[in-house]
N, C-alpha and C positions, 0 to 999 in steps of 0.2 A: 685145513685141520683146525687152526686157531679159531676161526669163526664158529666152528661146530662146538668147541669147548665153551666159548663165550655164550652161545645160545643155550647150551645145556646149563650153564651156571645161572643165567637169567631165569630159567624155569624152575630152579631149585626152590623149594619152600624155605622161608627164612624165619628164624625165631630170635627175638631180642628178650633175654631174661634179665630183669633188673633185680639184683639180689644184694642185700646189705651184708649177709654172711656168706663169705666165699673164702677158700683157702688163702692164707694160712690160718684163718679163724677155725676154731674147732667146735664140735657139738653136733647135735642132731639136725639142726636147721641147715647146716653146711652139707652134711652127708646126703640129705634129701635131694638138693639141687645138683650136687656133684655126681651122684649116681644116675640121676635123670638125664643129665647132659652127656654122660659118657657114651650113650648109644645113639644119640641123635645124628651125628655125622655118618654113622654106618647106615642109617635109614635114608640118607640123601638129604638131610636137613641142614642148611647153613645156620650155624649157631653162634650168636654173639652174646656175651655176658657183660653187663655193665655193673660195676661194683665200686664202692669207695676205696680210695687208696689209703686213707688214714683213719679208718673206722676204729672205734673202741670195742673190743671183743672180750667176752668173759673168759674165753680160753683160746689157746693157740695150739695148732698141730701142724708144724711145718712139713711133715711127711705127706700131708694131703695134697700138697702142690704137685707131687709126683703122679697123682692119680688123675689130674686134669688132662682130658683128651687133647692131644697136640693139634687137632683139626678145629678146635674151638677158638674163636677170637675173644680175648678177655680185655675189656677196656676199663682201666682204672682212672678215676678222677678224684682229686682232693675235694673234700667237703668241709663245711663248717660243722663241727660236732658239738651240739649243745650239751652233751653228757660231760664234756671236759670242764664245764663250769662247776660241776659238783665235786 
């Protein structure tokens, strides 16, 4: 049975979404990708989101974190933010 599951997973389409704006950031740019990725796992698409851990955002909406599909892998990595110089 395990080999069947592994073979099925290998054949799943995969998407890597690289997004600067991701919850807890707020705004229209966040909602676009958040709502788009909500349905991908239901369609059988393995979804990974790559986003900065320490980005500077114009607005925060911590409640958006609750809307992230639990079947999505979110990878956060610290970046050097040039906006911090201003």
